N, C-alpha and C positions, 0 to 999 in steps of 0.2 A: 504494500500500500504506500501511497505517497505521503510525505510528511507535510504538516502544516507549514506555511511560510510566515516568518515574522514572529517576534517575541509575543505579541498580543494574541497570537493564535495558539500558543501553548496552553495546556490544561494545568490548572493549579489544583493540587491536592493539599488540603489544609488538615494536618493531623497525621502523624507518623506511627499510628498503631496498626494492628492487623488489618482493619477495614481500609484504612487509607493506603497502606502499602499494597494490599491486594488490588484496589482500584487502580493504583499506579501501574502495577504489573499488567493488568488487562489492557490498559490504555497504551502502554508502550508496545505490547505485543500487537496491538491493533494499528500501530504506525503513528500514534500521536506523540508529540513532544510533551514531556511531563516534568513539572517542578513540584517537589514536595516541600511544604513549609511546616515547621513545628516550633512551638515556643520553647521547648527544652533543648539542652545542649546536644542531645542525641535522640534518635527515634526508638520506639518500642520499649519505653521504660516500664510501663505497667505490665507489658507482656513479659519482660524479663523478670519482674518481681513475682508475677503469677507462677513462673516456672522455677522459682528458687528451690522449692521442695519437691519438684517433679512436675514437668509441664503436662497437664492433662489436656491434650490437644483436641480430642473429640470423644465420641462414644459409639460403641457398636451395639445396635439393637434394631428391632423391627422398625421400618421407616415410619409407620403410623404411630408407634409408641414414641419414637424420637420427636416427631412433630408435635405430639400432644404436650411435650414438656414446656412448650411456649404458651400454654394456657389460652387466655382470651385472644391473643394475637397469633395463634397458630395458623390461622387461615392466611394471614399476611406473610408470615415467615415461610410458609410451605413452598411457594415458587422459588425462593432463593435456594432452599435446600435441595429442591429437585434439580437445579442447575449446578449446584456446587455443595454437595452434602458431605457426610462423613467419609464415604469411599473416595470421592474426588479429592478431599483434603489430604487423606493418607497418600494418595497417588502423587499429589503435588509435592508433599514432603519428600517422597521417594525420589522425585525428580531433582530435588536439591541435594541428594545424597544422604538423606536422613531416613533411616529405617524406623518403623514404628512397631509396637507390639501391643497386644490387648491384655490389660491387667485385670485385677479383680473387678467384678461387677460390670465388666464391659468397657471400662475406661481405657482410652488409647494414649500411650506415651511414646515419645521418641526413645530410641534404644539407649541413648546417653542420658535420658531423663530431663536434661536441661533445655532451656529455651535458647541460650546463647549460640550454640553451634548452628542451629537452624536460622536464627536471625542473621548471623554473619554470612552464611551462604546465600541467603535471600538478598541481602543488601549488595553483595558482590554481583549477583545476577542482575539486579535492578540497575546498578551503575553501568554494567556492561551493555544494558539495553538502552542507555542514554538518559535514564532518569537522573535529574539533578536535585540535590538536597540543600535546603536552606535552613540552618538551625538558628535558634534564638530569634525566631520570627514569630512574635505574638500577634495573632490576627485581631484587628480593631474594627472590623466591619468594612463597609464600602464608603468610598468618597462620593461626592455629589455626581461626579462624572461616571460612576460605576466601577472605578478601579478599586482593587483590593488594597486595604491599608494595613501595614504591619509596623509594630514597634520593634526596632532592632537595636543592638548595641551602638549602632552608628546613627540612630535617629529614625524618624519616620520614613518608611519606604512604601511607594505606591507601585502596584503591579497590575498590568492589564492581562486578561486571560480570555481565551476563546470559550472556556467552560470552567466550572469550579466544582470540585468535590469536597464537601465538608465532612470530615470524619474526626470530630473533635472530642469524642468520648462523652461520658455522662458527667456526674457530679461527685463521684467518689475518688478518693486518693488524689486530692488536689496537688500534693507535693510532687506527684509523678506526671502532672499535666492535665488530668481530668477534673477540671474545676467548675464546669458549667458557665464559664465567663461569656460564652457565645450567646446565651439566651437573649440579652437585650438587643443584640444586633439583628436577630431574626424576628423578635417581637416587634421591633420598630418598623419592620418591613411587612407586617401583617401576617406573618407565618404563625399558624396555630401550634402552640407548644404546651404539652401537659406538664404540670409541676414535677420537678425531679424529686424522687423519694428513695430512701434506702432499700436495697434488695440484697438478698444473701447476706443478711446482717444479724447481729446479736440483739438481745433484748434486755431491758432492765426488769428486775424482779423486785428489788427492795428487800434484800436479805437482812436478817438480824445481825447485829455486830458480831455475836458469837459465831454464827455460821460463816460469815464472811472471813473472819480472822482464821478460822480453822480449815476452811475448804477452798478458798479462792485459789484458782490455778489448777485444781485437780480435775482429771477427766472422769466422766460418768460413762461407763462402758456397758455394752450389752443390755440396752433398754429398748423398749418399744414405745414410741410416741404416737399419740392419736390426736387429730384435730379435724373438725368438720367432716367426720366420717372417713377420714383417710389415716392409715396407720403405716408406720415404717420403723424398722429396727436399725439401730446404729449407736452412735455415741456423741457426746457433747462435752463441753468444758464449763465448769463453774468459774465465773469471773467476779471481780470486785463488785460489779454493778448488777450482774445477772447471769446470762448464759449465752454461749456462742458455740460454733462448731457445725460440722456437716449435717448432723441430724436436725439442728435448729434451722439451718439454711434451707433445708428441704421444705420447710413449712413457712418460711419467712414471708412470702407474698400474702398468703391467706391470714397469717397472724397479724401482719401489719395492717391489712385492710380491716380486720375485725377490731383492732384497737382503735383505728380511726373512726369506726362506726359506733362502737360500744364503750370505749374508754379503757377496756382491758381485754385480755384473751386468756382462756384457761387451756393449757396444753396438758393432756393426760399422759402420765408416765407409768408404764408397767416395769417395775423394778425387778421383777422375777419372771421374765418371759418364758423360762423353761418349765414353769410349774403352772398347773391349772389352778383356778380359784378354789375348787373343792379340795385338791391335794394340799394346797397352801393352808387352808383353814384347818384341816386335820393336823398338819404339822405344827402349826402355832398353838393349837389347843392341847397339844401334848404337855403334860405337867413339866414345868421347868425346875421344880425343886428350889434349891438355894441359888441357882444360877441367876445372873442379872438378865434383864430383858435384852440387853445388847448381845450378850453371849447366846441367849436363846434364839434370837432372830438370825444370828450369824449361822448357827448350826442347823436350824430347822428351815429357814427361808433363804439362806444365802445372801442375806442383806446385812452389809457391814460398811464401815468406812463412810465414804461420801454418800452412798445410798441411804445408810442409816441416818446420816445427817439430814438429807433431804426429807426423809420420812418424818423426823422430829420437827423439821422446819415447817412442813406443809400440812401435816395431819393434826387434828385436835388432840389434846392430851387424853381426853376420855376414850379415844379410839383404842388405846393400848389395853383397856380393861376388857375388851370384847374381841376374842379371836376372829370372829367372822368379820367384824368391822375393820380390824387391823389387816386381815388378809385382803379385803376389798380395797383398802387404801394402798397397799403395796402393789396391787394389780392395776389400780387406776388412780394414781396420785395426782391431784390437780395442782399444777404449777401456774400461778397467776403472773402473767406478763403484763407490764403496765406501759411500756413504750419501746419502740425500736431505738437502737443506738443511732447516733448522729450520722448523717449522710456521708461525711468524709471518712468514717470508720468502716463503711460498708464495702463489701467486695465489689459490688456493682450497684447500678441505680436503675430505677424504673422511671417512667415518664420520658419526656423529650418531644421531638418533632412528631406530630400525630400522623397516623396513616392517611387521614383525610387531606393533610397538607401536601401530600406527594402523589404523583401519578404512578402508574404501574412500573415505570423505569426508575423510581426514586428521585425524580426531579420535582423541585418545589413548584407548585402551581402558581404561586405569587411571584416567583423569580425564575423565569425560563433560563436554562443554561446552568442552574445551580442545583447540584445533586447532594443527597445526604446518605450517610452509611454508618454502620456500627452502633455503638451504645448510645449515641445521641438520638436515636430513634426510639419511639415509644413502644418498646417491647421488653420483656425480661425473661430470664430462664434460670433454673437452678444451676449450681456448680456441677461439675462432672463432664466437662467438655462441651456442654450445650451453649454456654456463653461465647466461647471462642469460635465454635463452628458457625454460629449465626453472624458473628462479626466478620469473619472471612467471607461468608456467603453473601452478605449484604454489600461488602466492598466489591465483590465480583459482579453483583447485579448492577451496582452504580457505575462501575467501569464500562460495562456493556451498554448501559443506558446512555452514557456520554457519547460513546462511539456511534450509537444509533442516532442520537440527536444531531451530531456534527456531520453525519454522512453527506447531507446536501452541501455543506460548506467544503468538505473534502473534495467532492466531485467538482465543485466550482473552482477550487484552488488548482486541481489537477488540469482542468481545461485551460486555465490561464497560464 
């Protein structure tokens, strides 16, 4: 394909995370000149941080189940995943020389586990394809003449572009670049944006001082959590303020929404998932003689340490006098959550540019030639590779959308 002519005909990709870099790759492969701008000193900072303990790139499961992870927005996300889903993402990584493997529960990781080797190989390929990178360029919106404005170490810089891809992230982890600072620039142009809210986040509980001092930082393992008719087994961590961890994140969207609607949410915990209620009741009713209740519960119910602490914290004192009530509390302990942790502490964010604000190619209806991708869009997903997959897929969709939109210009340029 022919290249665009002139600097103003290049495509500006603002944001150097997975969505922005994928859009840049699609554009470069399609023959467009691409400039990537990012406010940070280097690209992919949140991506690298997410991969510190092992980069969960995507997930292997039935496609319908995979799509369902995106909840109310699954219908919007589905076409992106059909074009660039888990299989395509693994094949893409292989093309960079990065093998992947399927770990526990279907999670997919690079063979080396880390994000850095993949990112290095990717940036090398992008630069070889002609993509130019501009670091420490913080986007400030548009000038009156439509040029993009950037704050740089050398002062204000204005840039013309044939098209623009915004991939600026959500509002979590501001220190890594996802600070939501882009909202006013889009709102001022009439773009519909849903408020940013924490997703995959921890929650405040309001522990007693005794419980906090004794158990903060400890993991709670092998429990089943239930909320709104959905149950899942896993583990979480007690924090100074409340709870966090993979099991909590799995319910975070519905818990957050319930707290917003009702003021709190009760997550039910089964502290002894290996025992039925009937068996547990029988075990607890067994005479304990001179043994303490703590020793009795440890030997008969397998409840000790932080689990015993949770039971004391959340169950009424009189519950301990009745084996049936105590067994019921162990099997369905209500943990009252009062607030999600602040947005900047969340792994990801919900809210952002709404589906209605974009056409089917992810172009803003109010701003022709401006496309959006990644976490700044109004969708959310649980951890487990789903977040990253949709970020990559939306960047792929936006890149293709730009090429489609610019095709008449490309044909005209070639004719001239």
